[in-house]
C-alpha positions in Angstrom: -113.8 220.4 120.2 -116.6 221.5 122.7 -116.1 224.6 125.0 -114.6 223.6 128.4 -117.7 224.9 130.4 -119.9 222.5 128.3 -117.6 219.7 129.3 -117.7 220.7 132.9 -121.5 220.8 132.7 -121.7 217.3 131.2 -119.2 216.1 133.9 -121.1 217.7 136.8 -124.3 215.9 135.3 -122.7 212.7 135.1 -121.5 212.9 138.6 -124.8 213.8 139.9 -126.5 211.1 137.7 -124.1 208.5 139.2 -125.3 209.3 142.8 -129.0 208.8 141.6 -128.0 205.7 139.9 -126.4 204.2 143.0 -129.4 205.3 145.2 -131.7 203.8 142.5 -129.9 200.4 142.6 -129.9 200.3 146.4 -133.8 200.9 146.4 -134.9 199.0 143.3 -137.4 197.1 143.0 -139.3 199.0 145.6 -142.7 200.1 144.4 -141.9 203.5 145.6 -139.7 204.0 142.7 -142.5 203.3 140.1 -143.6 207.1 140.1 -140.1 208.2 139.2 -139.3 205.5 136.6 -140.1 207.6 133.6 -138.0 210.5 134.8 -135.2 208.0 135.7 -135.2 206.5 132.4 -135.1 210.0 130.7 -132.1 210.8 132.5 -130.6 207.8 131.8 -130.9 208.3 128.0 -129.6 211.9 128.5 -126.5 210.4 130.4 -126.0 207.9 127.6 -126.4 210.6 124.8 -123.9 213.4 126.2 -121.4 210.6 127.4 -118.0 211.6 125.7 -116.3 209.5 123.1 -112.9 209.9 124.4 -111.6 208.8 127.9 -112.0 212.2 129.5 -113.1 211.8 133.1 -113.8 208.1 132.6 -114.5 207.1 136.1 -117.4 209.7 136.1 -118.7 208.2 132.9 -118.9 204.4 133.8 -121.4 202.8 131.8 -124.6 201.0 132.8 -125.1 197.5 133.8 -127.5 195.3 131.5 -130.4 195.9 133.6 -130.4 199.6 133.1 -129.5 199.3 129.4 -132.7 197.0 129.0 -134.9 199.6 130.9 -134.2 202.5 128.8 -134.0 200.6 125.3 -137.6 199.3 126.1 -139.1 202.5 127.2 
């Protein structure tokens, strides 16, 4: 079992990431985002890699839609 502070940091990252994800969806496919796509994809991969396997804070850890999954599996 992981230490509670690690879980808290992961949950905070997930909450922050979800804000960025919503903003990305609102702005996409604006060419302005092109300069940030690699960073966004990297953070998306981190998000998926640290997602808990249990249902802890499930609302914070809602999965991607198909568009995002395709982006970071192809990059």
